[in-house]
N, C-alpha and C positions, 0 to 999 in steps of 0.2 A: 516664448517658452523654450527653455533649453533642455536638451536631452541629456540626462545624467548617464554617464558610462558606469556600468556595474564594476565593482572592484574585481580584479583578477588575482586569484590566489595561485601561488606556485608551490608545489610540494617539494620540500627540500629533504625530508627524511622519509625515503621510500620504504624502508624496512618497517618503521612504525606505522606508516599509512597502510601497508599491506596487512600487517597484523591486526589493525583496527577493523579493516574490512572483513577479515577472516572471523574475528570475534562477533561481528555484527550479523553474519549469515546464520540463519536457522531454517531448517527444512524439516517439516513433519509430514509424513505420508501415511494416510490411513488405508488399510487394506480390509477387504471384506473377510469376516471371520469364517465364512463358508467356502472361501476359495481353497481348493485342494492344492497344496504345494508339492506334495510327493506324487509321482506318477503311479497309476494303478498297475498291478501285476499284469504283464502282457500275456503270459502263458505260451510264449514262443521261445524258440532257441535263440541264443545270443544274449548279449548284455542288455538288461532291462533299462528303460529310460529312468533317470533319476528325478527329474522335475516334470510337473504337469505342463500341458500346453498353456494353461492360463497363467502359470507362474513365469514361464518364458516370455509370453506376450507382455506381461506386466513389466518385466525388466527391460524389454526392448522399447516399450513406450516411454519409460523413464529416460532411457538413453537418448531417444529422439527428442524429447521435450527439453532436456537440459544439456544436450550437446556431448561432444566426445570427451569432455573433461571429467565426466562422471565415471567412476570405475566401480 
């Protein structure tokens, strides 16, 4: 029995290859409708928070899951 060596493909057109990868990527994230995105009124002096703790935690989770390339 002979072992067949799989064909080795070399990419010669990197621009086209990268564009094809970009077109192929699709990401859909579902959020809970009940999640409060805006922070509640604090009733204290100073600048009020803009986003809720749940919204900030969600963004940090996405950043950790998908790496530093996500902005």
